[in-house]
C-alpha positions in Angstrom: -13.3 8.7 15.5 -10.0 9.9 13.9 -6.7 8.6 15.0 -3.6 10.7 15.0 -0.5 8.6 14.6 3.0 9.5 14.2 6.4 7.8 13.7 10.1 8.8 13.4 12.2 7.8 10.5 15.9 9.1 10.8 15.2 12.7 12.0 11.8 13.1 10.1 8.4 12.6 11.7 5.6 11.4 9.8 2.1 11.5 10.9 -1.5 10.6 9.7 -4.8 11.5 10.8 -7.2 8.4 9.7 -10.2 6.4 10.8 -10.1 2.6 9.9 -10.3 3.2 6.0 -9.5 6.9 5.2 -7.2 9.4 5.9 -8.1 13.0 6.5 -4.5 14.7 6.6 -0.8 13.9 6.1 2.1 15.8 7.7 5.8 15.7 8.0 8.2 17.8 9.9 11.3 17.9 12.3 9.5 17.2 15.4 6.8 15.4 16.6 4.9 18.4 18.2 5.0 20.1 14.7 3.4 16.7 13.0 0.7 16.7 15.4 -0.1 20.4 15.3 -0.3 20.1 11.4 -2.7 17.5 11.4 -5.0 19.1 13.7 -5.3 21.9 10.9 -6.0 19.2 8.3 -9.0 17.9 10.1 -12.5 18.7 9.3 -14.1 21.1 12.1 -15.9 19.7 15.0 -14.8 16.1 14.6 -13.7 14.1 17.5 -10.1 12.7 17.5 -7.4 11.0 19.8 -3.7 10.9 19.5 -2.5 7.1 19.7 0.9 5.9 20.5 0.5 2.4 18.8 -0.2 2.4 15.2 -3.2 0.4 13.8 -2.3 -2.0 10.9 -3.9 0.9 8.4 -2.0 3.7 9.8 1.4 1.6 9.5 0.6 0.9 5.9 -0.3 4.5 5.3 2.7 6.0 7.2 5.0 3.3 5.3 3.7 4.6 2.0 4.3 8.2 3.2 7.9 7.4 3.9 8.3 5.6 0.5 6.7 8.9 -1.2 9.2 11.1 0.9 12.3 8.9 -0.1 11.4 9.6 -3.9 10.0 6.0 -4.7 7.0 5.6 -7.3 4.3 4.2 -5.5 0.3 3.8 -5.9 -1.8 4.9 -3.1 -4.1 1.9 -1.6 -6.3 4.1 0.3 -9.0 6.7 0.1 -8.3 10.4 1.1 -11.5 12.0 3.0 -11.8 15.2 0.7 -15.5 15.4 1.1 -15.3 18.4 3.5 -12.9 20.4 1.0 -14.2 22.7 -1.5 -15.1 21.2 -5.0 -12.2 23.5 -6.4 -9.6 22.4 -4.0 -10.5 18.7 -4.7 -10.2 19.2 -8.5 -6.6 20.9 -7.9 -5.7 18.0 -6.0 -7.3 15.3 -8.2 -4.9 17.2 -11.0 -1.9 17.6 -8.9 -2.1 13.7 -7.8 -1.9 12.8 -11.7 1.7 14.4 -11.7 4.0 11.3 -11.9 7.2 10.8 -10.1 9.9 12.4 -12.1 7.8 15.4 -13.6 6.8 18.8 -12.5 3.8 21.1 -13.7 3.5 24.7 -13.2 0.7 26.1 -11.3 -0.6 27.6 -14.6 -0.9 24.3 -16.2 -2.3 22.7 -13.3 -5.1 25.7 -13.3 -5.4 25.0 -17.1 -6.4 21.3 -16.3 -8.5 22.2 -13.3 -9.9 25.5 -14.1 -9.2 28.9 -12.2 -5.8 30.6 -12.2 -2.4 30.0 -11.2 -2.7 32.1 -8.0 -5.7 29.9 -7.0 -3.8 27.1 -7.6 -0.8 28.0 -5.5 -3.4 28.8 -2.5 -4.7 25.3 -2.8 -1.0 23.8 -2.6 -0.2 26.1 0.3 -3.0 24.3 2.2 -2.7 20.9 0.9 -3.8 18.5 3.7 -2.1 15.3 2.0 1.4 16.5 1.1 3.4 14.4 0.1 1.1 11.9 -0.9 -0.7 14.5 -3.4 2.6 15.9 -4.6 2.0 19.3 -4.3 6.1 19.5 -4.2 5.9 18.8 -7.9 4.0 22.1 -8.8 6.4 25.0 -9.7 6.1 28.4 -10.8 6.3 29.8 -14.5 9.6 30.0 -15.9 10.9 26.9 -13.8 11.1 28.8 -10.3 10.3 26.6 -7.3 7.5 28.6 -6.1 6.7 28.1 -2.5 6.3 25.1 -0.1 5.1 24.9 3.4 8.1 22.6 4.4 10.6 25.0 2.8 12.2 25.5 -0.4 15.0 23.1 0.6 12.8 20.4 1.5 11.0 21.0 -2.0 14.3 20.9 -3.8 15.4 17.7 -1.8 12.0 16.1 -2.8 12.6 16.9 -6.3 16.3 15.6 -6.3 15.2 12.2 -4.9 12.6 12.0 -7.6 14.5 12.6 -10.7 14.5 9.7 -13.0 16.6 10.8 -16.2 13.3 11.7 -18.1 14.2 14.0 -21.2 11.0 14.9 -22.6 7.8 16.7 -21.5 4.4 14.8 -21.5 0.7 15.3 -21.5 -1.3 13.8 -18.8 -5.2 13.3 -19.3 -6.9 14.2 -16.2 -10.2 15.8 -14.8 -11.5 16.2 -18.4 -8.5 18.1 -19.5 -4.7 17.9 -20.3 -2.1 18.6 -18.1 1.5 19.5 -19.5 4.4 18.1 -17.4 8.0 18.4 -17.7 11.1 16.5 -16.2 12.4 17.3 -12.8 15.7 17.4 -14.5 14.8 20.7 -16.5 14.5 22.7 -13.1 17.5 20.9 -11.5 19.4 22.0 -14.4 18.3 25.6 -14.3 19.2 25.9 -10.6 22.7 24.0 -11.3 21.6 21.0 -9.1 21.4 18.3 -11.5 
């Protein structure tokens, strides 16, 4: 059975859907009800689930990591994401997106070049990312350094990126999924928007 767990951190609710070892969905919002509804959309069809008030040690660990990602910290994931029910292309895009390090961005076109497909297909996967912000779809942007979209709203996306700036000055190439992903510093976008 999949458990749904939520916790509030200074006016932001974080929630996860997980069993004892794997995470099926991650969601954050301004109210607990929105988090629960968002998590239900992440679950595979036909699975049993229950909402729990008390967090298991695993749920506590995952929610703490989600909060650290939300706060812009550089963390490494110590748990598995349940992706077997997702289409192969979605899994590939999420794998490539997961490789974008804190402090960097990649265009939807660059992600598509590494994962296959087109920029619009990548944007569609990002819009339905069941693991945001652990799979950092907020680090995907449109061509010419425009923010693109974000299910939490563009203000939330910009706030994420502001918390993740690290002072990097040079683009980098990342080997992932048998290809190369070109990434560039968050500062490039923030400077373009006058938010540096």
